[in-house]
DRENDREN-957045 format. One record per residue: residue number from 1; chain; x, y, z of N, C-alpha, C in turn. Coordinates in steps of 0.02 Angstrom, whole numbers. Each point is the difference from the previous one (the first is absolute). Layout:
REM residues N
<NUM "A" <X Y Z> <X Y Z> <X Y Z>>
...
//
This chain:
REM residues 342
<1 "A" <221 -1182 -1353> <-10 33 72> <-30 -43 35>>
<2 "A" <26 -29 54> <-34 -43 59> <-42 45 40>>
<3 "A" <-51 -23 18> <-43 29 62> <19 -47 53>>
<4 "A" <6 44 59> <17 -33 62> <-64 14 56>>
<5 "A" <-10 -64 37> <-50 14 46> <23 -45 63>>
<6 "A" <-22 12 58> <24 -34 58> <-44 -59 26>>
<7 "A" <33 -64 21> <-50 -41 26> <-12 25 75>>
<8 "A" <-46 -30 34> <-6 3 60> <58 -11 55>>
<9 "A" <33 -59 -29> <67 -22 28> <51 57 0>>
<10 "A" <3 19 -57> <44 49 -18> <5 69 40>>
<11 "A" <-76 31 -1> <-7 53 50> <5 -18 71>>
<12 "A" <-11 -55 31> <5 -13 53> <84 0 23>>
<13 "A" <30 -33 -47> <68 8 8> <36 62 2>>
<14 "A" <-13 38 -52> <17 69 0> <-17 45 72>>
<15 "A" <-67 -4 12> <-25 32 69> <45 -19 50>>
<16 "A" <21 -72 10> <35 -17 58> <67 23 1>>
<17 "A" <37 1 -57> <75 29 -6> <-9 76 -8>>
<18 "A" <-40 27 6> <-5 82 3> <9 19 78>>
<19 "A" <-32 -49 42> <17 15 68> <57 -4 28>>
<20 "A" <52 -24 -44> <75 -3 2> <34 58 -30>>
<21 "A" <-31 39 -34> <33 48 -42> <26 65 36>>
<22 "A" <52 22 -12> <31 64 21> <1 53 -52>>
<23 "A" <-34 48 6> <-2 41 -54> <11 80 17>>
<24 "A" <33 36 -36> <9 77 2> <-49 39 -53>>
<25 "A" <-32 47 20> <-48 46 -38> <19 67 9>>
<26 "A" <33 23 -56> <28 67 -2> <-40 48 -54>>
<27 "A" <-16 55 23> <-31 54 -58> <-43 60 40>>
<28 "A" <-35 19 -27> <-32 75 37> <-51 -20 22>>
<29 "A" <-11 -13 62> <-67 -6 54> <-42 66 -4>>
<30 "A" <-48 2 -13> <-38 48 3> <-79 -1 40>>
<31 "A" <-41 44 10> <-57 -2 36> <-56 2 -48>>
<32 "A" <-50 -46 -12> <-62 15 -34> <-55 17 63>>
<33 "A" <-32 65 -25> <-39 27 50> <-65 13 -38>>
<34 "A" <-48 -22 33> <-80 -2 -28> <-36 47 40>>
<35 "A" <-29 47 -19> <-45 50 23> <-60 -6 -25>>
<36 "A" <-47 -23 37> <-82 -8 -31> <-36 58 30>>
<37 "A" <-31 45 -63> <-38 44 30> <-69 -9 -23>>
<38 "A" <-46 20 46> <-71 -2 -3> <-36 69 -29>>
<39 "A" <-6 3 -66> <-26 63 -27> <-69 23 17>>
<40 "A" <-38 -53 38> <-68 18 25> <15 47 63>>
<41 "A" <56 2 27> <14 54 51> <33 48 -7>>
<42 "A" <12 21 -72> <32 59 -20> <-36 53 11>>
<43 "A" <34 66 13> <-46 59 8> <39 54 -44>>
<44 "A" <-27 29 -29> <43 66 -55> <29 48 53>>
<45 "A" <75 -1 -22> <38 39 40> <-25 80 3>>
<46 "A" <19 28 61> <-11 68 -3> <42 46 -34>>
<47 "A" <65 -20 -4> <57 28 -18> <14 -5 -78>>
<48 "A" <-24 -65 -16> <13 -18 -78> <-58 -11 -40>>
<49 "A" <-15 -18 -73> <-52 -25 -28> <13 -73 -3>>
<50 "A" <26 -39 41> <9 -70 9> <-39 -38 62>>
<51 "A" <-19 -63 -24> <-25 -48 52> <57 -39 26>>
<52 "A" <28 3 60> <61 -41 15> <-25 -67 8>>
<53 "A" <55 -39 8> <0 -72 11> <-20 -28 74>>
<54 "A" <-37 -12 26> <-17 -26 70> <31 -64 14>>
<55 "A" <60 -16 28> <22 -55 5> <-24 -39 61>>
<56 "A" <-36 -62 -7> <-18 -36 50> <31 -70 14>>
<57 "A" <49 -5 -40> <32 -71 5> <72 23 -31>>
<58 "A" <49 -35 39> <77 5 -18> <32 -64 15>>
<59 "A" <16 -32 -62> <46 -59 18> <73 2 -35>>
<60 "A" <43 -40 12> <72 5 -26> <27 -72 8>>
<61 "A" <30 -10 -64> <54 -71 11> <53 17 -29>>
<62 "A" <51 -35 -2> <70 0 -35> <-8 -10 -86>>
<63 "A" <25 54 -31> <-6 3 -75> <71 -14 -39>>
<64 "A" <1 1 -64> <67 -3 -26> <37 -66 34>>
<65 "A" <60 17 4> <37 -60 22> <-14 -22 70>>
<66 "A" <-38 38 41> <-32 -10 58> <-60 -51 -4>>
<67 "A" <-30 -6 -56> <-49 -47 -15> <36 -72 -17>>
<68 "A" <56 4 -39> <45 -54 -6> <22 -41 65>>
<69 "A" <21 46 44> <20 -28 66> <-51 -37 30>>
<70 "A" <-68 38 -5> <-53 -29 42> <-25 -57 -28>>
<71 "A" <11 -15 -73> <-24 -60 -31> <52 -51 7>>
<72 "A" <60 13 15> <52 -64 15> <-15 -12 64>>
<73 "A" <-17 43 53> <-13 -15 79> <-54 -45 0>>
<74 "A" <-58 11 -48> <-60 -35 1> <24 -69 -7>>
<75 "A" <40 -20 -50> <17 -70 -22> <36 -42 42>>
<76 "A" <30 37 65> <26 -29 48> <66 -42 -4>>
<77 "A" <53 33 -39> <66 -14 -3> <39 0 66>>
<78 "A" <51 -33 0> <38 -30 69> <27 80 16>>
<79 "A" <26 42 -39> <36 65 14> <-16 54 -65>>
<80 "A" <-27 59 34> <-18 46 -52> <39 65 21>>
<81 "A" <41 33 -43> <48 70 12> <-31 39 -41>>
<82 "A" <-25 42 26> <-30 62 -50> <55 59 9>>
<83 "A" <6 21 -63> <48 62 7> <-30 68 -47>>
<84 "A" <2 66 27> <-29 48 -31> <22 54 41>>
<85 "A" <-24 60 -35> <14 72 35> <-66 30 4>>
<86 "A" <-10 37 47> <-76 31 14> <25 73 45>>
<87 "A" <-38 45 -12> <12 66 37> <-31 -3 68>>
<88 "A" <30 54 35> <-17 10 75> <-73 48 -8>>
<89 "A" <-43 -33 -14> <-72 43 -6> <-57 -49 19>>
<90 "A" <-69 27 -9> <-54 -32 37> <-10 -62 -44>>
<91 "A" <16 3 -60> <2 -54 -49> <45 -67 24>>
<92 "A" <55 29 -1> <46 -51 20> <-15 -40 74>>
<93 "A" <-25 41 44> <-26 -21 70> <-52 -56 -17>>
<94 "A" <-50 22 -37> <-60 -55 -4> <27 -50 -36>>
<95 "A" <47 11 -48> <30 -78 -41> <26 -39 61>>
<96 "A" <54 24 21> <39 -35 48> <-42 -27 56>>
<97 "A" <-51 38 18> <-34 -28 51> <-48 -64 -30>>
<98 "A" <-26 5 -57> <-42 -46 -17> <32 -62 -6>>
<99 "A" <72 -7 -36> <45 -52 -6> <9 -22 70>>
<100 "A" <14 23 56> <15 -16 66> <-55 -38 18>>
<101 "A" <-53 31 -5> <-75 -32 28> <-8 -70 -28>>
<102 "A" <23 -8 -68> <-17 -56 -39> <58 -45 6>>
<103 "A" <40 5 38> <68 -39 12> <61 -10 -55>>
<104 "A" <0 61 -39> <51 16 -55> <56 31 31>>
<105 "A" <58 -27 4> <69 46 28> <1 63 -39>>
<106 "A" <21 65 36> <12 52 -22> <68 30 4>>
<107 "A" <45 -46 23> <62 17 14> <40 25 -71>>
<108 "A" <-20 -21 -51> <23 20 -62> <-25 50 -33>>
<109 "A" <-47 35 28> <-25 71 -21> <41 59 19>>
<110 "A" <47 25 -39> <45 50 8> <-48 62 -10>>
<111 "A" <16 41 52> <-30 77 4> <40 57 -43>>
<112 "A" <-37 9 -48> <40 37 -56> <18 73 42>>
<113 "A" <57 26 -10> <23 61 25> <-42 61 -36>>
<114 "A" <-15 -9 -59> <-49 57 -21> <-45 -50 -46>>
<115 "A" <-66 35 -21> <-49 -41 -41> <-60 -27 47>>
<116 "A" <-42 -25 -37> <-63 -19 32> <-8 -87 -11>>
<117 "A" <-46 -14 43> <-29 -76 -22> <-44 1 -44>>
<118 "A" <10 -32 -61> <-40 -10 -53> <-72 -16 21>>
<119 "A" <-49 28 -38> <-74 -16 22> <-47 16 -62>>
<120 "A" <-47 -46 -7> <-54 7 -42> <-66 17 46>>
<121 "A" <-28 51 -7> <-60 37 36> <-50 -12 -44>>
<122 "A" <-58 -46 21> <-53 -15 -54> <-62 36 30>>
<123 "A" <-19 52 -17> <-68 27 26> <-70 -44 -49>>
<124 "A" <-43 -26 50> <-51 -33 -37> <-70 29 15>>
<125 "A" <-34 14 -45> <-68 34 14> <-51 -49 -1>>
<126 "A" <-42 4 55> <-74 -33 -2> <-45 39 0>>
<127 "A" <-65 -17 -30> <-58 49 -3> <-50 -33 12>>
<128 "A" <-61 18 -31> <-73 -37 17> <1 -59 -28>>
<129 "A" <19 -24 -58> <7 -60 -33> <51 -44 27>>
<130 "A" <9 -67 -23> <53 -44 34> <70 15 -50>>
<131 "A" <5 45 -42> <56 15 -44> <52 36 41>>
<132 "A" <58 -23 8> <52 29 29> <57 34 -56>>
<133 "A" <23 61 6> <41 33 -42> <60 17 24>>
<134 "A" <59 -23 -26> <73 22 20> <10 55 -32>>
<135 "A" <25 63 34> <34 54 -26> <65 -13 -23>>
<136 "A" <29 44 -30> <80 -12 -20> <32 -7 59>>
<137 "A" <57 -38 -2> <31 -14 52> <52 53 28>>
<138 "A" <5 9 63> <54 53 32> <61 -39 7>>
<139 "A" <66 19 -30> <52 -53 10> <67 42 32>>
<140 "A" <16 -35 43> <71 39 39> <53 -40 -32>>
<141 "A" <56 30 -23> <49 -40 -42> <68 44 14>>
<142 "A" <59 -33 -4> <53 40 12> <24 10 -70>>
<143 "A" <30 72 -3> <25 24 -66> <71 18 16>>
<144 "A" <23 -25 50> <87 8 13> <32 -69 11>>
<145 "A" <58 -12 -10> <14 -69 -4> <24 -10 69>>
<146 "A" <9 -62 29> <11 -19 72> <71 20 15>>
<147 "A" <10 29 53> <72 37 20> <43 -62 -1>>
<148 "A" <64 23 -6> <60 -59 -4> <-5 -39 77>>
<149 "A" <-8 45 60> <-3 -28 59> <-58 -62 2>>
<150 "A" <-59 10 -16> <-47 -41 -8> <4 -60 -48>>
<151 "A" <25 17 -52> <18 -54 -68> <43 -42 41>>
<152 "A" <60 14 47> <54 -39 19> <-29 -50 53>>
<153 "A" <-55 34 43> <-40 -41 55> <-47 -59 -40>>
<154 "A" <-28 25 -59> <-36 -55 -23> <46 -55 -33>>
<155 "A" <56 12 -25> <52 -43 -40> <31 -49 52>>
<156 "A" <11 27 64> <27 -42 55> <-53 -35 26>>
<157 "A" <-72 3 1> <-51 -39 15> <-12 -55 -43>>
<158 "A" <15 24 -71> <-6 -49 -50> <55 -52 -5>>
<159 "A" <60 22 17> <54 -57 7> <-2 -49 61>>
<160 "A" <-39 28 47> <-1 -52 61> <-58 -45 -26>>
<161 "A" <-62 24 -29> <-59 -41 -15> <31 -51 -48>>
<162 "A" <28 14 -48> <37 -34 -60> <28 -74 28>>
<163 "A" <41 7 63> <28 -56 36> <-50 -46 19>>
<164 "A" <-62 23 13> <-42 -47 37> <-51 -30 -42>>
<165 "A" <-16 35 -66> <-68 -22 -30> <18 -40 -54>>
<166 "A" <-62 -23 -33> <-2 -55 -46> <-12 36 -75>>
<167 "A" <-28 65 3> <-30 29 -52> <-7 72 15>>
<168 "A" <12 58 -45> <-15 62 10> <-47 28 -59>>
<169 "A" <-62 22 39> <-57 38 -39> <7 75 -7>>
<170 "A" <1 33 -61> <12 66 3> <-63 31 -46>>
<171 "A" <-21 47 43> <-57 42 -29> <36 76 -23>>
<172 "A" <6 10 -54> <35 61 -35> <-41 45 -19>>
<173 "A" <-44 44 25> <-44 38 -32> <3 80 -2>>
<174 "A" <39 24 43> <3 76 -3> <62 26 -23>>
<175 "A" <-12 66 -38> <61 23 -16> <50 24 38>>
<176 "A" <-12 26 63> <47 5 55> <-14 -38 62>>
<177 "A" <4 -59 -20> <-24 -49 68> <63 -27 28>>
<178 "A" <1 -49 42> <38 -40 35> <47 -35 -54>>
<179 "A" <-14 -21 -53> <43 -35 -46> <38 50 -39>>
<180 "A" <59 17 19> <40 49 -47> <38 -39 -41>>
<181 "A" <36 33 -43> <46 -31 -51> <46 -38 45>>
<182 "A" <39 17 45> <34 -41 44> <-21 -53 26>>
<183 "A" <-64 -2 31> <-28 -50 25> <-11 -53 -57>>
<184 "A" <-41 22 -54> <-9 -46 -54> <58 -29 -34>>
<185 "A" <71 29 6> <55 -42 -27> <16 -42 48>>
<186 "A" <-14 -4 70> <22 -44 56> <-50 -72 -10>>
<187 "A" <-58 30 -25> <-54 -53 -1> <21 -51 -71>>
<188 "A" <26 35 -40> <18 -28 -59> <69 -52 8>>
<189 "A" <39 30 48> <61 -38 22> <-23 -68 44>>
<190 "A" <-55 12 48> <-22 -55 46> <-33 -48 -37>>
<191 "A" <-32 18 -68> <-31 -59 -36> <42 -48 -26>>
<192 "A" <67 17 6> <46 -55 -16> <3 -73 51>>
<193 "A" <-25 23 63> <5 -39 51> <-56 -39 27>>
<194 "A" <-70 47 -15> <-57 -26 15> <-60 23 -36>>
<195 "A" <-57 -22 -4> <-54 32 -50> <-20 68 21>>
<196 "A" <3 49 -55> <-35 64 23> <-50 27 -58>>
<197 "A" <-61 2 30> <-58 7 -49> <-21 73 4>>
<198 "A" <0 32 -53> <-11 65 -13> <-73 30 -29>>
<199 "A" <-31 26 34> <-70 33 -29> <15 84 -3>>
<200 "A" <9 27 -63> <19 54 -6> <-40 35 -65>>
<201 "A" <-29 51 -5> <-49 21 -57> <47 32 -58>>
<202 "A" <58 47 36> <47 31 -54> <75 -24 6>>
<203 "A" <21 -31 49> <68 -9 15> <27 -79 -17>>
<204 "A" <-44 -35 -31> <21 -65 5> <66 -19 -36>>
<205 "A" <15 34 -63> <50 12 -36> <69 6 29>>
<206 "A" <-13 42 64> <58 19 38> <36 -54 54>>
<207 "A" <-34 -64 -19> <37 -50 46> <25 -38 -58>>
<208 "A" <50 -47 36> <25 -52 -33> <-5 -56 46>>
<209 "A" <-12 -58 -40> <2 -80 42> <-51 -7 49>>
<210 "A" <-59 37 7> <-60 -8 42> <-48 -39 -64>>
<211 "A" <-55 -19 50> <-59 -27 -33> <-42 69 -2>>
<212 "A" <-23 18 -57> <-48 71 -4> <-69 -35 -4>>
<213 "A" <-64 36 31> <-58 -16 -7> <-43 58 -26>>
<214 "A" <0 15 -70> <-38 59 -15> <-56 -30 -28>>
<215 "A" <-54 42 -9> <-60 -8 -37> <8 -4 -73>>
<216 "A" <-50 -19 -40> <18 1 -76> <13 75 -21>>
<217 "A" <-13 54 14> <8 56 -26> <77 24 30>>
<218 "A" <21 -5 59> <55 9 14> <55 -41 -20>>
<219 "A" <-20 -62 -20> <46 -47 -34> <18 31 -64>>
<220 "A" <-54 18 -35> <17 23 -72> <37 69 3>>
<221 "A" <-3 38 44> <38 71 12> <73 -19 8>>
<222 "A" <7 -55 48> <67 -19 16> <43 -26 -56>>
<223 "A" <-26 -17 -54> <20 -28 -72> <-4 61 -48>>
<224 "A" <-21 61 14> <-5 50 -46> <-71 2 -45>>
<225 "A" <-54 -30 19> <-60 -7 -31> <-47 29 35>>
<226 "A" <-56 28 -30> <-52 33 28> <-69 -35 -22>>
<227 "A" <-25 -46 38> <-68 -33 -9> <-55 20 37>>
<228 "A" <0 72 19> <-46 20 31> <-81 3 -37>>
<229 "A" <-43 -40 21> <-68 9 -28> <3 -53 -59>>
<230 "A" <57 -42 -17> <-4 -58 -38> <-34 -62 23>>
<231 "A" <-23 -32 -40> <-32 -73 38> <30 -57 -39>>
<232 "A" <62 -17 33> <44 -51 -19> <-9 -79 15>>
<233 "A" <17 -42 -35> <-5 -71 23> <45 -16 49>>
<234 "A" <-19 -61 40> <45 -31 47> <77 -8 -24>>
<235 "A" <-16 -24 -83> <69 -23 -16> <49 69 -19>>
<236 "A" <-26 46 -16> <19 70 -6> <26 25 63>>
<237 "A" <-32 1 55> <27 11 63> <58 -49 23>>
<238 "A" <2 -61 -26> <53 -43 29> <62 21 -53>>
<239 "A" <-10 23 -53> <62 30 -37> <20 55 35>>
<240 "A" <-36 41 17> <27 68 39> <41 -30 67>>
<241 "A" <-25 -49 50> <31 -26 48> <68 -45 -11>>
<242 "A" <-9 -27 -66> <60 -25 -15> <51 48 -20>>
<243 "A" <-13 39 -43> <53 58 -19> <32 42 67>>
<244 "A" <-34 9 47> <16 32 61> <39 -52 39>>
<245 "A" <-19 -63 -3> <44 -54 49> <70 1 -31>>
<246 "A" <2 -4 -67> <59 -9 -32> <47 66 21>>
<247 "A" <-30 64 -14> <30 66 13> <31 2 82>>
<248 "A" <-46 -31 43> <19 -3 72> <46 -62 14>>
<249 "A" <-3 -43 -41> <25 -67 18> <-16 -30 62>>
<250 "A" <-68 8 12> <-12 -36 62> <-74 -11 -15>>
<251 "A" <-35 -45 43> <-68 -14 -23> <-39 58 18>>
<252 "A" <-64 -4 -41> <-36 57 6> <-73 -5 20>>
<253 "A" <-40 19 44> <-72 1 -2> <-45 57 -24>>
<254 "A" <-43 -24 -44> <-36 59 -13> <-73 -15 4>>
<255 "A" <-30 52 42> <-79 -14 18> <-40 37 -50>>
<256 "A" <-65 -43 -18> <-40 18 -47> <-70 9 20>>
<257 "A" <3 21 63> <-77 24 27> <-46 -66 -5>>
<258 "A" <-53 6 -42> <-47 -49 9> <16 -64 -42>>
<259 "A" <65 7 -46> <29 -60 -38> <48 -42 49>>
<260 "A" <14 23 54> <50 -44 32> <64 42 6>>
<261 "A" <64 -53 -2> <58 29 6> <38 -51 -44>>
<262 "A" <63 26 -8> <51 -30 -41> <70 -16 43>>
<263 "A" <20 -55 -16> <68 -6 33> <57 -21 -64>>
<264 "A" <37 39 -8> <43 5 -71> <81 -28 24>>
<265 "A" <20 -40 -20> <68 -40 29> <30 -29 -59>>
<266 "A" <57 16 -15> <42 -37 -61> <-53 14 -58>>
<267 "A" <0 -56 -32> <-61 2 -66> <-59 -12 11>>
<268 "A" <-12 -18 72> <-75 -23 9> <-41 53 48>>
<269 "A" <-69 -4 -25> <-42 48 41> <-64 -43 20>>
<270 "A" <-5 9 69> <-67 -28 33> <-50 47 12>>
<271 "A" <-66 -15 -13> <-64 41 19> <-25 -29 48>>
<272 "A" <-7 43 61> <-54 -13 56> <-62 30 -13>>
<273 "A" <-51 -24 -14> <-61 30 -15> <-24 24 60>>
<274 "A" <-39 55 -12> <-27 30 63> <-58 -47 31>>
<275 "A" <-16 20 74> <-53 -45 22> <-74 42 2>>
<276 "A" <-40 -43 13> <-83 29 -20> <-6 51 70>>
<277 "A" <-24 58 -33> <-19 57 56> <-57 40 -32>>
<278 "A" <-63 -24 26> <-62 28 -22> <-12 76 13>>
<279 "A" <-27 43 -40> <-6 65 27> <-40 6 55>>
<280 "A" <9 64 37> <42 42 4> <61 -15 20>>
<281 "A" <68 39 -25> <64 -18 21> <32 65 6>>
<282 "A" <50 8 34> <41 51 16> <73 -16 -7>>
<283 "A" <28 19 -47> <73 -19 -22> <44 47 29>>
<284 "A" <-13 54 37> <58 38 36> <33 -52 56>>
<285 "A" <64 10 -23> <42 -44 61> <19 -63 -26>>
<286 "A" <-40 -23 -46> <6 -82 -23> <80 -6 -27>>
<287 "A" <33 54 -24> <63 -16 -31> <52 -6 75>>
<288 "A" <-25 26 50> <46 -1 54> <-5 -62 33>>
<289 "A" <-64 -34 2> <-16 -65 18> <46 -52 -39>>
<290 "A" <-7 11 -65> <42 -41 -44> <65 -6 10>>
<291 "A" <30 60 7> <66 0 14> <17 -39 59>>
<292 "A" <-41 19 61> <22 -26 57> <-11 -82 -2>>
<293 "A" <-59 -31 -30> <-6 -75 -2> <59 -28 -42>>
<294 "A" <11 27 -57> <44 -34 -39> <58 -3 23>>
<295 "A" <28 76 38> <66 -23 45> <-4 -55 42>>
<296 "A" <-46 -4 39> <6 -55 48> <4 -60 -22>>
<297 "A" <-47 -17 -55> <-8 -66 -32> <69 -11 -33>>
<298 "A" <26 42 -33> <59 -9 -35> <65 -26 42>>
<299 "A" <-2 30 64> <46 -11 47> <-9 -70 29>>
<300 "A" <-69 -18 1> <-24 -63 27> <28 -55 -39>>
<301 "A" <-12 14 -72> <-5 -69 -41> <56 10 -57>>
<302 "A" <23 62 -15> <51 5 -47> <-25 -16 -76>>
<303 "A" <-62 7 -5> <-33 -15 -68> <-43 59 -24>>
<304 "A" <36 36 -50> <-48 57 -17> <-71 -4 -22>>
<305 "A" <-10 -51 -56> <-73 -2 -14> <-47 -23 55>>
<306 "A" <26 -32 59> <-54 -28 56> <-14 63 49>>
<307 "A" <69 47 6> <-18 53 31> <-45 48 -27>>
<308 "A" <3 -2 -65> <-43 46 -47> <-80 -31 16>>
<309 "A" <0 -44 -2> <-78 -43 13> <-22 23 66>>
<310 "A" <48 -8 52> <-19 15 65> <-20 66 6>>
<311 "A" <45 53 -30> <-13 77 6> <-65 13 -28>>
<312 "A" <-25 -40 -62> <-61 34 -30> <-59 -32 51>>
<313 "A" <9 -56 33> <-52 -14 49> <-5 51 48>>
<314 "A" <50 19 32> <1 67 60> <-31 54 -29>>
<315 "A" <25 23 -63> <-37 59 -25> <-75 -15 -13>>
<316 "A" <-24 -55 -15> <-75 -17 -10> <-24 11 72>>
<317 "A" <25 -16 48> <-25 22 76> <-15 62 3>>
<318 "A" <57 50 -17> <-3 71 26> <-46 44 -56>>
<319 "A" <-2 -23 -50> <-40 41 -46> <-82 -5 11>>
<320 "A" <-22 -48 55> <-75 -2 20> <-6 42 67>>
<321 "A" <57 19 22> <-8 38 56> <1 91 -10>>
<322 "A" <-65 9 -10> <-21 61 -26> <18 65 39>>
<323 "A" <24 56 -19> <15 61 28> <54 0 47>>
<324 "A" <42 -47 -11> <71 -10 42> <46 -32 -39>>
<325 "A" <68 6 24> <64 -43 -43> <-20 -61 18>>
<326 "A" <-10 -22 61> <-3 -75 23> <59 -35 -6>>
<327 "A" <-1 -66 40> <43 -47 4> <-24 -70 -16>>
<328 "A" <46 -46 -6> <-28 -78 -24> <37 -42 58>>
<329 "A" <-29 -36 34> <31 -48 53> <-2 -63 -42>>
<330 "A" <47 -55 29> <5 -60 -35> <-77 -34 3>>
<331 "A" <-34 16 51> <-70 -40 12> <-49 34 -55>>
<332 "A" <13 58 -29> <-48 30 -41> <27 -27 -78>>
<333 "A" <56 10 4> <45 -35 -62> <-28 -60 -24>>
<334 "A" <-8 -43 48> <-21 -70 -2> <-68 -12 -27>>
<335 "A" <-50 43 40> <-62 9 -12> <-14 27 -82>>
<336 "A" <41 48 -18> <-14 26 -75> <21 -57 -49>>
<337 "A" <54 -37 16> <17 -68 -37> <-60 -46 -6>>
<338 "A" <-35 -18 47> <-55 -43 3> <-50 36 -29>>
<339 "A" <-33 56 0> <-32 42 -46> <17 -17 -73>>
<340 "A" <51 8 -24> <24 -2 -65> <-7 -70 -31>>
<341 "A" <1 -43 38> <-18 -66 -15> <-66 -20 -28>>
<342 "A" <-49 47 16> <-79 -12 -16> <-19 10 -56>>
//
């Protein structure tokens, strides 16, 4: 198994070529909503035996596929076409407004006839000490499939986007999200003409001809194995990736957290070791950053292992952004590369 690293010249070359990349990102854009409550201000309720959460600060950013879109935008490609479906609710208003304010096109956000804008609401308590405690999330999710009319709208926009772009990034996470079986089938067909890279927790095996990007546990599930809680070697993870690659008949990316990531193609496997990241770190959203950076780099250079190393650098930037999903710019990625040389 070969290890892959980028030279300064290779990193500069990929970064310059990304500026000419045209990319479509499709999936479930959602809202990450943070409510910070100062419990020192709480007073016992008169009506119930509870102390309410006095919210003193509220922030929000795009989550889910919205975070992928935001990360792609931060890398500065020539064209970004975001496709998703949101509800006609306050969460959809906040999400689309945020994207417009930050220069991300919202023409591809279909307003669902029925359903809600997915949202992760995260109450965070603060007290006398410096410790912050996150309560269980409040999740808004759709439990009914996208209507036929809305599905047709997404399909039509996907057809138009596919004529313009170099690559399609897919974030397929929800049970009743924008990626329906019909759209999944069309993405598989489009993969015969241009690269389609899919990040899906549960549906990776329902595609054909695409490049899938599971983590090690998801990759094992895709070939019928459960490795939850097991500590395997990199070679064993490579065997899983190879088996999935032969099953899918397309290259496979397997992310391994702190161990790095694998590119499995043909009979060969490459390892891109992770980059240095001293604690504290926050891994929330790192997978979205990886998908975004990998797709942009792969479209730019056409080399899977090098795109892998580029994506690792980008993830190494965002894991240091505590309390937010975060993005990585080309300048930050270069700085991370320089830090990694020390």
